[in-house]
C-alpha positions as CSV (number, residue, x, y, z in Angstrom):
1,M,98.3,70.1,131.0
2,P,98.4,73.9,130.5
3,E,95.1,75.8,130.6
4,W,95.3,77.0,127.0
5,M,95.7,73.4,125.9
6,G,92.5,72.3,127.7
7,A,90.5,75.1,126.1
8,R,91.9,74.1,122.7
9,C,90.8,70.5,123.3
10,A,87.3,71.7,124.2
11,V,87.0,73.6,121.0
12,I,88.2,70.6,118.9
13,A,85.7,68.3,120.7
14,A,82.8,70.7,120.1
15,A,83.7,71.0,116.4
16,A,83.9,67.2,116.1
17,A,80.5,66.8,117.8
18,L,79.0,69.2,115.3
19,L,80.5,67.3,112.4
20,M,79.2,64.0,113.8
21,C,75.7,65.4,114.1
22,G,75.8,66.4,110.4
23,A,75.7,70.2,110.9
24,R,77.2,72.1,108.1
25,A,77.5,75.8,107.4
26,D,75.3,75.5,104.3
27,D,72.5,73.9,106.4
28,M,72.2,77.0,108.4
29,Q,71.6,79.3,105.4
30,P,68.0,80.6,105.0
31,A,66.1,79.1,102.1
32,P,66.1,81.4,99.0
33,A,62.9,83.3,98.3
34,P,60.7,81.8,95.5
35,V,61.0,83.5,92.1
36,Y,57.6,84.4,90.8
37,T,56.7,84.8,87.1
38,R,53.9,87.2,86.1
39,A,51.2,86.0,83.6
40,E,47.6,86.4,82.6
41,V,45.2,83.4,82.8
42,R,44.0,82.5,79.3
43,S,42.0,79.3,80.1
44,F,41.6,76.1,82.1
45,F,41.1,72.6,80.6
46,E,41.0,69.0,81.6
47,E,42.3,66.1,79.6
48,P,40.3,62.8,79.4
49,G,42.8,61.2,81.9
50,G,41.7,63.6,84.6
51,K,44.7,65.9,84.4
52,T,43.9,69.6,84.9
53,Y,45.8,72.3,83.1
54,V,45.9,76.1,83.2
55,R,47.0,78.1,80.1
56,L,49.0,81.2,81.0
57,K,50.2,84.0,78.8
58,L,53.6,85.1,80.2
59,L,54.6,88.7,80.2
60,P,57.0,89.6,77.4
61,R,59.9,90.7,79.7
62,Y,60.7,87.1,80.8
63,K,62.2,86.4,77.4
64,I,60.7,82.9,77.2
65,P,60.4,81.7,73.6
66,F,56.7,80.8,73.8
67,S,54.5,83.5,75.3
68,T,51.6,81.1,76.2
69,Q,52.3,77.9,78.0
70,N,50.3,75.1,79.6
71,F,50.9,74.1,83.2
72,L,49.8,70.9,85.0
73,V,47.7,71.6,88.1
74,T,48.3,68.9,90.7
75,D,46.1,70.6,93.4
76,R,42.9,72.1,92.0
77,S,42.4,74.1,95.2
78,M,45.2,76.4,94.0
79,L,42.8,77.7,91.3
80,V,40.0,78.8,93.7
81,G,39.0,82.4,93.0
82,I,41.1,82.6,89.8
83,Q,39.2,83.3,86.6
84,E,40.1,83.6,83.0
85,G,41.7,87.0,82.3
86,A,43.0,87.4,85.8
87,S,46.5,88.7,86.4
88,V,48.6,86.3,88.4
89,R,52.1,85.5,89.7
90,F,53.1,81.9,89.9
91,T,56.0,79.4,90.5
92,A,56.4,76.2,88.5
93,K,58.8,73.2,88.2
94,H,59.5,70.8,85.4
95,L,58.3,67.4,86.9
96,A,57.8,64.2,85.0
97,G,58.3,65.8,81.7
98,E,55.7,68.5,82.2
99,N,55.6,72.1,83.4
100,T,53.9,71.8,86.8
101,L,52.3,74.6,88.8
102,T,53.6,74.8,92.3
103,S,51.9,78.0,93.4
104,I,49.7,80.7,91.9
105,Q,48.1,83.8,93.4
106,L,46.2,86.8,92.1
107,A,48.3,89.9,91.4
108,E,47.8,93.5,90.4
109,P,48.0,93.9,86.6
110,C,51.4,95.3,85.4
111,V,51.3,98.9,84.1
112,R,53.2,99.4,80.8
113,F,56.6,101.0,81.1
114,Q,56.6,100.7,84.9
115,K,58.4,98.2,87.1
116,C,56.1,95.3,87.9
117,E,56.5,93.7,91.3
């Protein structure tokens, strides 16, 4: 067998091994950075069933139809150090029919007519 044919067989064998292991090109992509939304904390409340919620006033630039929304808090430790009136940035998901807070952190207040990070 010619030398080039042996090298070609080795490349094909390596590719087949990667496919069998389940490696795909999209598995090797870095995870996208989370998208944070800016808001101001309006209040905290708890329902009789034990669910804790935070009420957030979203900044107008996000073009969401309701400027104040309630978010379910699954882990109360996320709210440590956050008080009413605080400026925050957060991420959320829609889980089990409710807007659920996935992360929240204090942030500098946005200055009007300036880009807000």
